[in-house]
N, C-alpha and C positions, 0 to 999 in steps of 0.2 A: 585517445578513444574515450568519448563520454560514456559513462555507465550509470544506469539507474538501477539501484538495488532496493527492492521492496521486501521487507520482512513482515510476515503476517502469521497469525495464529491459524493453524490448520482448521478448516471447516467454517471459518467466519465469512470468507468471501466466496461467492459463487464463481464459476468459470467465466461467465460473461462480465462480471464486475472486474475480475483480474485482467481480462482482455482490454476493457476500457481504461483501467489504470495504466497499463503498459502504453497504450496509444496516447493517452492524454499527457502523461508525464514525459514520454519520449518526445512528443510534439512540442511541449513547453521547452525542453532542453534544446531541441533543434532550432526553435524560434530564437532562443537566446544566443546559441553558438553559431548559427548560420546554416543555411540549407546544404552547404557543401559537406557538413558533418553527418548528414542523414545516413550514408552508407556505413559510417563508423560508430553509430550510436546503438548501444546495446541496452536491453532492459531484462531484468531477472526478477522473478518472484520466488522467494524462499519461504515455504510453509514450515513453520515450527510446530511439531506435535503439541497438542493441548497439554498443559501441565508441565511442559519443558521450557517454560519461560517464567519470569517472575518480575515483581515490582517490589522494591524496597526489601529485597531479600526473602520474599515469600513467593513460593511457586503458585501460579495461577493457571486456570483453565479457561477455555472459551465460555463454558457455562458460568464460571465465576463472574466473568466480565460482562457477558451479553445475554445470558439465558440460553436455554436449549435451542430455540428456533430463531434467534435474532440474526439478522443480516445487515451489514452496513449498506446504506442506500444513498447517501449524499456526502459529497466532499465539501468541506468548509475550509477556505484558505486561512492559513495561520499567520500571515504577515509576509514581510519582505524577505525573511530569511530563507524562503524557498521551501519551507516545510508545509505540509498539509495535515490537518486533523480530519478525522472522519466522524460523522455523526450518525447514530443509529436511527433508522426510520421508525415512525410510530406505528 
């Protein structure tokens, strides 16, 4: 069963952005594994409360990373590894 698990900082992505992430990442996985896997492909978004994640051993919040009102608005492919980076809109 293919599984897409997305971990995000709570409050950074709007509901519609999460829906699009689930649809696009699931679609990419189905395209790769075959249409027959559609009924078995699952996607989850786990929101981590702000300040309950860290970088380099330092706790961070959404405000630390993106500012109080920032929202991620555009996906930028990060290469053949299948990972994606996100880029904050201006």
